KOLTORKOL-831676 format. One record per residue: residue number from 0; residue in three letters; x, y, z of N, C-alpha, C in turn. Coordinates in nm, 2 decimals. Each point is the difference from the previous one (the first is absolute). Layout:
residues N
   k   r   n.xx   n.yy   n.zz  ca.xx  ca.yy  ca.zz   c.xx   c.yy   c.zz
 NUM ALA      X      Y      Z      X      Y      Z      X      Y      Z
...
//
This chain:
residues 180
   k   r   n.xx   n.yy   n.zz  ca.xx  ca.yy  ca.zz   c.xx   c.yy   c.zz
   0 MET   6.80  18.18  28.32   0.01  -0.13  -0.07  -0.01   0.02  -0.15
   1 LYS  -0.12   0.06  -0.05  -0.02   0.01  -0.13   0.10   0.08  -0.06
   2 GLN   0.04   0.11   0.06   0.11   0.09  -0.04   0.12  -0.08  -0.04
   3 ALA   0.04  -0.08   0.09   0.14  -0.09  -0.01  -0.02  -0.10  -0.12
   4 PHE  -0.13  -0.04   0.00  -0.02  -0.10  -0.13   0.02   0.07  -0.14
   5 ILE  -0.06   0.12   0.00   0.00   0.08  -0.11   0.15   0.05  -0.04
   6 ILE   0.07   0.04   0.09   0.13   0.04  -0.02   0.08  -0.12  -0.03
   7 ALA  -0.01  -0.12   0.04   0.08  -0.11  -0.03  -0.03  -0.05  -0.14
   8 ILE  -0.13   0.01  -0.04  -0.04  -0.03  -0.14   0.07   0.09  -0.08
   9 SER  -0.01   0.14   0.02   0.07   0.10  -0.08   0.14  -0.02  -0.01
  10 LEU   0.07  -0.04   0.10   0.15  -0.02  -0.01   0.03  -0.11  -0.08
  11 VAL  -0.07  -0.12   0.01   0.02  -0.11  -0.09  -0.02   0.04  -0.15
  12 CYS  -0.11   0.08  -0.03  -0.02   0.03  -0.13   0.10   0.09  -0.05
  13 PHE   0.07   0.10   0.09   0.10   0.09  -0.05   0.12  -0.08  -0.02
  14 TYR   0.02  -0.11   0.08   0.12  -0.07  -0.01   0.01  -0.07  -0.14
  15 PHE  -0.11  -0.06  -0.04  -0.01  -0.09  -0.13   0.00   0.10  -0.11
  16 SER  -0.05   0.12   0.02  -0.01   0.10  -0.12   0.15   0.06  -0.03
  17 THR   0.07   0.01   0.11   0.13   0.07  -0.01   0.12  -0.10  -0.04
  18 ASN  -0.02  -0.13   0.04   0.11  -0.09  -0.04  -0.02  -0.07  -0.13
  19 ASP   0.10  -0.07  -0.04   0.00  -0.06  -0.14  -0.08  -0.14   0.03
  20 TYR  -0.10  -0.01   0.10  -0.06  -0.12   0.02  -0.11  -0.04  -0.12
  21 PRO   0.04  -0.11  -0.07  -0.09  -0.03  -0.12  -0.14  -0.02   0.04
  22 VAL  -0.08   0.07  -0.06  -0.15  -0.02   0.02  -0.05  -0.10  -0.11
  23 PRO  -0.06  -0.11   0.04  -0.04  -0.09  -0.08  -0.11   0.06  -0.10
  24 LYS   0.01  -0.03  -0.13  -0.10   0.06  -0.10  -0.09  -0.13  -0.03
  25 LEU  -0.12   0.03  -0.01  -0.09  -0.12  -0.05   0.00   0.02  -0.14
  26 GLU   0.03  -0.12  -0.07   0.01   0.00  -0.13  -0.14   0.00  -0.06
  27 LYS  -0.04   0.07  -0.08  -0.12   0.00  -0.06   0.01  -0.01  -0.15
  28 THR  -0.08  -0.09  -0.05   0.01  -0.03  -0.16  -0.14   0.08  -0.05
  29 THR   0.06   0.07  -0.11  -0.11   0.07  -0.07   0.03  -0.04  -0.15
  30 ILE  -0.09   0.01  -0.08   0.00  -0.02  -0.14   0.02   0.13  -0.08
  31 ALA   0.09   0.00  -0.08   0.03   0.12  -0.08  -0.07  -0.04  -0.14
  32 ILE  -0.09   0.08  -0.04  -0.08  -0.03  -0.12   0.05   0.13  -0.07
  33 ASN   0.08  -0.01  -0.11   0.03   0.12  -0.09  -0.13   0.06  -0.04
  34 THR  -0.01   0.13   0.03  -0.12   0.08  -0.04  -0.02  -0.02  -0.16
  35 GLY   0.10   0.00  -0.07  -0.01  -0.02  -0.14  -0.05  -0.13  -0.03
  36 LEU   0.03  -0.11   0.07  -0.06  -0.13  -0.02  -0.15   0.00   0.02
  37 PHE  -0.03   0.06   0.13  -0.14   0.00   0.04  -0.08   0.08  -0.12
  38 ASP   0.05   0.09  -0.06  -0.07   0.08  -0.10  -0.01  -0.10  -0.12
  39 GLU   0.10  -0.07  -0.03  -0.01  -0.09  -0.12  -0.10  -0.11   0.04
  40 ALA   0.00  -0.04   0.11  -0.11  -0.10   0.03  -0.13   0.05  -0.01
  41 VAL  -0.01   0.13   0.03  -0.14   0.06   0.00  -0.04   0.02  -0.16
  42 GLU   0.10   0.05  -0.09  -0.02   0.00  -0.13  -0.02  -0.14  -0.06
  43 CYS   0.05  -0.09   0.03  -0.01  -0.16  -0.04  -0.15  -0.03   0.03
  44 ILE  -0.08   0.03   0.12  -0.11  -0.02   0.04  -0.09   0.07  -0.08
  45 LYS   0.01   0.12  -0.04  -0.08   0.09  -0.08  -0.01  -0.05  -0.12
  46 GLN   0.11  -0.05  -0.05   0.00  -0.05  -0.16  -0.07  -0.12   0.00
  47 SER  -0.01  -0.09   0.12  -0.05  -0.13  -0.01  -0.14   0.01   0.02
  48 GLU  -0.04   0.10   0.11  -0.15   0.00   0.04  -0.08   0.08  -0.09
  49 GLY   0.06   0.11  -0.05  -0.07   0.07  -0.10  -0.11   0.08   0.08
  50 TRP  -0.09   0.08  -0.05  -0.10   0.09   0.07  -0.12  -0.07   0.04
  51 HIS  -0.04   0.02   0.10  -0.14  -0.07   0.05  -0.10   0.11   0.01
  52 ASP  -0.12  -0.02  -0.05  -0.11   0.09   0.00  -0.12  -0.07   0.06
  53 GLU  -0.12   0.05  -0.02  -0.11  -0.05   0.06  -0.03  -0.16  -0.04
  54 ARG   0.05  -0.04  -0.11  -0.01  -0.13  -0.05   0.08  -0.09   0.10
  55 HIS   0.09   0.05   0.07   0.08  -0.10   0.08  -0.03   0.01   0.15
  56 HIS  -0.12   0.05   0.02  -0.03   0.01   0.15   0.03  -0.13   0.08
  57 PRO   0.07  -0.01   0.11   0.01   0.12   0.09   0.14   0.05  -0.01
  58 TYR   0.06  -0.01  -0.12   0.14   0.04  -0.02  -0.01   0.14  -0.08
  59 VAL   0.10   0.09   0.05   0.01   0.13  -0.07   0.15   0.03  -0.03
  60 GLY   0.02   0.10  -0.08   0.15   0.05  -0.03   0.07  -0.12  -0.08
  61 TYR   0.10  -0.02   0.09   0.11  -0.13  -0.05  -0.03  -0.11   0.08
  62 GLY  -0.13  -0.04   0.04  -0.02  -0.12   0.06  -0.02   0.02   0.15
  63 HIS  -0.02   0.12   0.05  -0.04   0.01   0.14  -0.13  -0.04   0.04
  64 ARG   0.00  -0.09   0.09  -0.15  -0.06   0.04  -0.06   0.10   0.08
  65 ILE  -0.12   0.05  -0.02  -0.07   0.09   0.09  -0.04  -0.07   0.13
  66 LEU   0.04   0.05   0.12  -0.01  -0.06   0.13  -0.14   0.06   0.06
  67 PRO  -0.05  -0.09   0.08  -0.14   0.05   0.06   0.00   0.13   0.05
  68 ASP   0.11   0.05   0.07   0.00   0.13   0.05   0.01   0.11  -0.10
  69 GLU   0.04  -0.04  -0.12   0.01   0.10  -0.13  -0.12   0.00  -0.08
  70 ARG  -0.10  -0.07   0.02  -0.10   0.00  -0.09  -0.08   0.14   0.04
  71 GLY  -0.04   0.06  -0.13  -0.04   0.14   0.02   0.09   0.11  -0.02
  72 LYS   0.13  -0.03   0.07   0.10   0.10  -0.01   0.09  -0.01  -0.13
  73 LEU   0.01  -0.12  -0.05   0.09  -0.03  -0.13  -0.10  -0.04  -0.10
  74 THR  -0.01   0.07  -0.11  -0.06  -0.04  -0.13   0.09  -0.03  -0.11
  75 PHE  -0.07  -0.04  -0.11   0.07  -0.05  -0.11   0.07   0.12  -0.07
  76 ARG  -0.03   0.12   0.02   0.04   0.11  -0.07   0.11   0.04   0.09
  77 ILE   0.10  -0.06   0.03   0.12   0.04   0.06   0.10   0.04  -0.09
  78 THR   0.09   0.11   0.04   0.11   0.03  -0.11   0.11  -0.10   0.02
  79 ARG   0.08   0.00  -0.10   0.11  -0.09  -0.02   0.10   0.04   0.12
  80 GLN   0.02   0.12   0.04   0.06   0.02   0.12  -0.03  -0.07   0.12
  81 LYS  -0.12   0.00   0.02  -0.07  -0.06   0.12   0.02  -0.15  -0.01
  82 ALA  -0.02  -0.05  -0.13   0.02  -0.15  -0.01   0.14  -0.05   0.02
  83 ASP   0.09   0.08  -0.03   0.15  -0.02   0.02   0.01   0.00   0.15
  84 SER  -0.05   0.09   0.06   0.05   0.01   0.16  -0.09  -0.12   0.06
  85 LEU  -0.11  -0.05  -0.05  -0.05  -0.12   0.06   0.06  -0.10  -0.02
  86 LEU   0.06  -0.03  -0.13   0.08  -0.10  -0.03   0.13  -0.01   0.10
  87 ARG   0.07   0.10   0.00   0.12   0.01   0.10  -0.03  -0.03   0.14
  88 GLU  -0.10   0.06   0.04  -0.05  -0.03   0.14  -0.04  -0.17   0.02
  89 ASP  -0.07  -0.04  -0.10  -0.03  -0.14   0.01   0.12  -0.10  -0.01
  90 LEU   0.10   0.06  -0.08   0.13  -0.09  -0.03   0.07   0.00   0.13
  91 LYS   0.01   0.12   0.07   0.07   0.01   0.12  -0.05  -0.09   0.11
  92 LYS  -0.13  -0.01   0.00  -0.06  -0.09   0.10   0.03  -0.15  -0.02
  93 LYS  -0.01  -0.03  -0.13   0.03  -0.14  -0.04   0.15  -0.02   0.02
  94 CYS   0.09   0.09  -0.03   0.14  -0.03   0.04   0.02  -0.02   0.16
  95 ALA  -0.07   0.09   0.08   0.00  -0.02   0.14  -0.04  -0.14   0.04
  96 MET  -0.09  -0.05  -0.05  -0.05  -0.14   0.03   0.11  -0.11  -0.02
  97 PHE   0.09   0.02  -0.08   0.10  -0.08  -0.04   0.15   0.04   0.05
  98 ARG  -0.02   0.11   0.09   0.14   0.05   0.07   0.09  -0.11   0.04
  99 LYS  -0.04  -0.10   0.06   0.08  -0.10   0.04   0.08  -0.09  -0.11
 100 TYR  -0.03   0.02  -0.11   0.07  -0.06  -0.12   0.11   0.08  -0.05
 101 GLY   0.02   0.12   0.07   0.13   0.07  -0.04   0.00   0.08  -0.13
 102 LYS   0.09  -0.04  -0.07   0.01   0.06  -0.14  -0.08  -0.05  -0.12
 103 ASP  -0.08  -0.11   0.06  -0.11  -0.05  -0.08  -0.15   0.07   0.00
 104 SER   0.01   0.09   0.12  -0.13   0.05   0.02  -0.07   0.08  -0.11
 105 LEU   0.08   0.09  -0.08  -0.05   0.06  -0.10  -0.05  -0.09  -0.12
 106 LEU   0.07  -0.10  -0.03  -0.05  -0.10  -0.08  -0.12  -0.08   0.04
 107 LEU  -0.01  -0.03   0.11  -0.12  -0.07   0.07  -0.12   0.10  -0.01
 108 GLY   0.03   0.13   0.03  -0.11   0.10   0.01  -0.07   0.03  -0.14
 109 VAL   0.10  -0.01  -0.11  -0.05   0.03  -0.13  -0.10  -0.13  -0.04
 110 LEU   0.05  -0.12   0.05  -0.07  -0.11  -0.05  -0.15   0.00   0.10
 111 ALA   0.02   0.02   0.11  -0.13   0.03   0.09  -0.09   0.10  -0.05
 112 TYR   0.05   0.10  -0.07  -0.09   0.10  -0.05  -0.10  -0.05  -0.10
 113 ASN   0.04  -0.11  -0.07  -0.09  -0.06  -0.09  -0.07  -0.13   0.05
 114 VAL   0.08  -0.06   0.06  -0.07  -0.15   0.06  -0.05   0.00   0.14
 115 GLY   0.04   0.12   0.09  -0.04   0.00   0.12   0.10  -0.06   0.11
 116 GLU   0.03   0.06   0.10   0.09  -0.05   0.09  -0.03  -0.14   0.07
 117 TYR  -0.14  -0.02   0.02  -0.03  -0.13   0.07   0.02  -0.11  -0.11
 118 THR  -0.01   0.01  -0.13   0.04  -0.09  -0.09   0.14  -0.06   0.02
 119 LEU   0.08   0.10   0.03   0.14  -0.03   0.04   0.03  -0.06   0.14
 120 LEU  -0.07   0.07   0.09   0.03  -0.03   0.15  -0.08  -0.11   0.05
 121 GLY  -0.12  -0.03  -0.06  -0.10  -0.10   0.04  -0.08   0.08   0.12
 122 HIS  -0.12  -0.07   0.00  -0.10   0.07   0.10  -0.12  -0.10   0.01
 123 LYS  -0.04  -0.01   0.12  -0.14  -0.08   0.02   0.01  -0.13  -0.07
 124 GLY   0.10  -0.07   0.04  -0.01  -0.14  -0.06   0.08  -0.01  -0.14
 125 LYS   0.02   0.11  -0.07   0.08   0.01  -0.13   0.15  -0.01   0.03
 126 PRO   0.06  -0.10  -0.04   0.14   0.00   0.03   0.10   0.12  -0.06
 127 LYS   0.10   0.00   0.05   0.11   0.09  -0.05   0.04  -0.04  -0.14
 128 SER   0.02   0.08  -0.09   0.04  -0.01  -0.14   0.14  -0.07   0.01
 129 LYS   0.03  -0.08  -0.11   0.14  -0.07  -0.01   0.12   0.11   0.01
 130 LEU  -0.04   0.12  -0.06   0.09   0.12  -0.02   0.06   0.03   0.15
 131 ILE  -0.12   0.03   0.10   0.05   0.03   0.12   0.06  -0.11   0.08
 132 ILE  -0.06  -0.13  -0.03   0.07  -0.11   0.09   0.15   0.00  -0.04
 133 LYS   0.03   0.01  -0.13   0.14   0.00  -0.05   0.09   0.11   0.05
 134 LEU  -0.07   0.12   0.01   0.07   0.12   0.07   0.02  -0.04   0.14
 135 ASP  -0.09  -0.04   0.07   0.01  -0.03   0.15   0.11  -0.11   0.02
 136 SER   0.02  -0.08  -0.10   0.11  -0.09   0.03   0.14   0.06  -0.03
 137 GLY  -0.01   0.10  -0.06   0.14   0.08  -0.02   0.05  -0.01  -0.15
 138 ASP  -0.09  -0.06  -0.08   0.02  -0.04  -0.14  -0.04   0.12  -0.08
 139 ARG   0.08   0.07  -0.06  -0.03   0.12  -0.09  -0.01  -0.03  -0.14
 140 ASP   0.00  -0.14  -0.04   0.00  -0.03  -0.13  -0.15  -0.01  -0.05
 141 ILE  -0.07   0.12  -0.01  -0.15   0.01   0.00  -0.05   0.03  -0.13
 142 ARG   0.06   0.02  -0.11  -0.04   0.04  -0.12  -0.12  -0.08  -0.05
 143 GLU   0.01  -0.13   0.01  -0.09  -0.08  -0.06  -0.14  -0.01   0.09
 144 GLU   0.02   0.02   0.12  -0.12   0.01   0.10  -0.08   0.14  -0.04
 145 TYR   0.09   0.11   0.01  -0.05   0.13  -0.04  -0.09   0.00  -0.13
 146 VAL   0.05  -0.05  -0.10  -0.05   0.01  -0.12  -0.11  -0.11  -0.01
 147 SER  -0.03  -0.07   0.09  -0.11  -0.08   0.01  -0.13   0.05   0.02
 148 PHE   0.00   0.12   0.05  -0.13   0.08   0.02  -0.03   0.06  -0.13
 149 ARG  -0.02  -0.09  -0.09  -0.05   0.06  -0.14  -0.13  -0.05  -0.06
 150 LYS  -0.07  -0.06   0.09  -0.12  -0.07  -0.04  -0.12   0.08   0.03
 151 TYR  -0.11  -0.02  -0.08  -0.13   0.06   0.03  -0.10  -0.12  -0.02
 152 ARG  -0.09  -0.01   0.11  -0.07  -0.12  -0.02   0.06  -0.14  -0.04
 153 GLY   0.12  -0.01   0.04   0.07  -0.13  -0.02   0.08  -0.01  -0.12
 154 ARG  -0.01   0.10  -0.08   0.06   0.00  -0.12   0.10   0.10  -0.03
 155 VAL   0.13  -0.03  -0.06   0.10   0.08  -0.01  -0.03   0.13  -0.10
 156 VAL   0.02   0.11   0.04  -0.02   0.10  -0.07   0.13   0.09  -0.06
 157 PRO   0.04  -0.02  -0.12   0.13   0.05  -0.04   0.03   0.14   0.03
 158 SER  -0.11   0.09   0.01   0.03   0.14   0.03   0.04   0.01   0.15
 159 ILE  -0.06  -0.09   0.09   0.03   0.01   0.15   0.13  -0.08   0.00
 160 GLN   0.05  -0.09  -0.07   0.14  -0.05   0.01   0.10   0.09  -0.05
 161 LYS  -0.05   0.08  -0.08   0.11   0.11  -0.04   0.02   0.12   0.10
 162 ARG  -0.13   0.02   0.06   0.02   0.08   0.11   0.09  -0.04   0.12
 163 ARG  -0.03  -0.12   0.04   0.09  -0.06   0.11   0.14   0.00  -0.04
 164 GLU   0.04  -0.04  -0.13   0.14   0.00  -0.03   0.06   0.15   0.00
 165 ARG  -0.08   0.09  -0.04   0.04   0.14   0.00   0.03   0.04   0.14
 166 GLU  -0.10  -0.03   0.09   0.01   0.05   0.13   0.12  -0.07   0.07
 167 PHE   0.01  -0.12  -0.03   0.12  -0.08   0.08   0.13   0.05  -0.05
 168 ASP   0.03   0.02  -0.13   0.12   0.08  -0.06   0.01   0.12   0.04
 169 LEU  -0.10   0.08   0.02   0.02   0.14   0.05   0.05   0.01   0.15
 170 LEU  -0.06  -0.08   0.08   0.00   0.02   0.15   0.10  -0.11   0.07
 171 PHE   0.02  -0.11  -0.06   0.08  -0.10   0.10   0.12   0.05   0.01
 172 ASN   0.05  -0.03   0.12   0.15   0.05   0.05   0.05   0.13  -0.03
 173 LYS  -0.10   0.09  -0.01   0.03   0.14  -0.03   0.01   0.08   0.12
 174 THR  -0.05  -0.05   0.12  -0.01   0.10   0.13   0.11  -0.09   0.08
 175 LYS   0.03   0.09   0.10   0.11  -0.05   0.10  -0.06   0.01   0.15
 176 THR   0.06  -0.09   0.08  -0.02   0.03   0.14   0.11   0.08   0.08
 177 ILE  -0.05   0.09   0.07   0.09   0.09   0.07  -0.02  -0.02   0.16
 178 HIS   0.11  -0.01   0.06  -0.01  -0.03   0.15   0.04   0.14   0.07
 179 GLU  -0.09   0.03   0.07   0.03   0.15   0.07   0.03  -0.02   0.13
//
């Protein structure tokens, strides 16, 4: 009985593989982030963040926050190469948090690198930002909401506003969605 079942399954598989029977493909959406654009985003962050040393504890390099499992392993005397790799790793994680936003994931990742992803997404009683609410509704006219993340202690900081404008102009609408 088992042999007959195995033979029947094999014949069915052989039939479908030899005929022009259309095999349905599952469409998987991925985000294509131009590696040059990612590199530009990294350079933009480096320029804005500057170098963090022991005075900026718990941040090192280009703004990497020392995590509990990194204490003792990661010191303030890291090389620029190590700082660059930490920045890239952190930015990839931030972009992954915003994967559902498609072509805006890099833009949101860069913003989250500075303000934190939960400032945007909301967490523990903190509501979603107006930026995320607008994107969730399908409205991509977000320049004003993006640039609104320009305050420190409630006051507008001109250098942060310039940073947000530079980030937005550099990254908005520059990636594309690919359906595989």
